C-alpha positions in Angstrom: 4.3 -30.9 13.2 1.9 -30.5 9.9 0.3 -28.0 8.9 -3.0 -27.8 6.9 -2.2 -27.4 3.4 -4.5 -24.2 2.5 -3.4 -22.0 5.9 -0.5 -19.8 4.4 -0.4 -20.5 0.7 -0.5 -17.6 -1.5 -1.8 -18.1 -5.2 0.3 -16.6 -8.2 -1.3 -13.2 -9.5 0.3 -13.5 -12.7 -2.2 -13.0 -15.3 -3.5 -9.2 -16.7 -7.2 -9.2 -16.0 -6.6 -10.9 -12.1 -3.9 -8.0 -11.7 -5.9 -5.3 -12.8 -9.1 -6.6 -10.8 -6.6 -6.6 -7.5 -5.3 -3.3 -8.3 -9.0 -1.9 -9.2 -10.2 -3.5 -5.5 -7.5 -2.0 -3.5 -7.7 1.6 -5.3 -11.9 1.6 -4.5 -10.6 0.6 -1.1 -8.7 3.8 -0.7 -5.4 1.9 -1.1 -2.3 5.1 -2.3 -0.8 4.0 -5.4 2.5 3.6 -4.2 1.0 1.1 -1.4 -0.7 -1.2 -4.0 2.5 -3.4 -4.1 2.9 -4.3 -0.5 -0.5 -4.9 -0.1 -0.8 -7.0 -3.0 2.3 -9.0 -1.8 0.7 -9.7 1.5 -1.8 -11.8 -0.3 0.0 -13.0 -3.8 3.3 -13.9 -5.0 2.9 -11.2 -7.8 4.9 -10.4 -11.3 6.1 -7.3 -10.3 7.0 -6.1 -14.1 3.4 -6.6 -14.6 2.3 -5.0 -11.6 4.7 -2.0 -12.9 2.7 -2.3 -16.3 -0.7 -1.9 -14.9 0.1 0.6 -12.5 1.1 2.8 -15.2 -1.3 2.1 -17.8 -3.7 3.4 -14.6 -2.1 6.3 -13.7 -1.9 7.1 -17.3 -5.9 6.8 -17.2 -6.5 8.7 -14.0 -4.4 11.4 -15.2 -6.4 11.7 -18.5 -9.8 11.4 -16.8 -8.7 14.5 -14.2 -7.6 16.5 -17.3 -10.7 16.0 -19.0 -12.9 16.8 -16.1 -10.5 20.1 -15.5 -11.2 20.9 -19.3 -14.8 20.3 -18.7 -14.8 22.7 -15.6 -13.0 25.5 -17.4 -15.4 25.1 -20.6 -18.7 25.8 -18.3 -16.8 28.5 -16.1 -16.0 29.9 -19.9 -19.9 29.8 -20.8 -21.3 30.9 -17.7 -18.9 34.4 -18.5 -19.5 34.6 -21.9 -23.4 34.6 -21.0 -23.2 36.7 -18.4 -21.3 39.7 -20.4 
């Protein structure tokens, strides 16, 4: 029985820019970081080493962003307290 050539073919996700794009798409859809690999593997053949590197960088950037936001909140709170005194 012959199958259509395009029905079940998965593409390779081995380029860094394509990997980053797909990871960002999944994060924007609300997929948790620990579920990104299983979700990507449903659609693509993935380079797991590249995916781990991308996830490591994205986690680091997310932590830096959160720490900057919390520092900014503390600065504004501290300024308001000093102004009130």
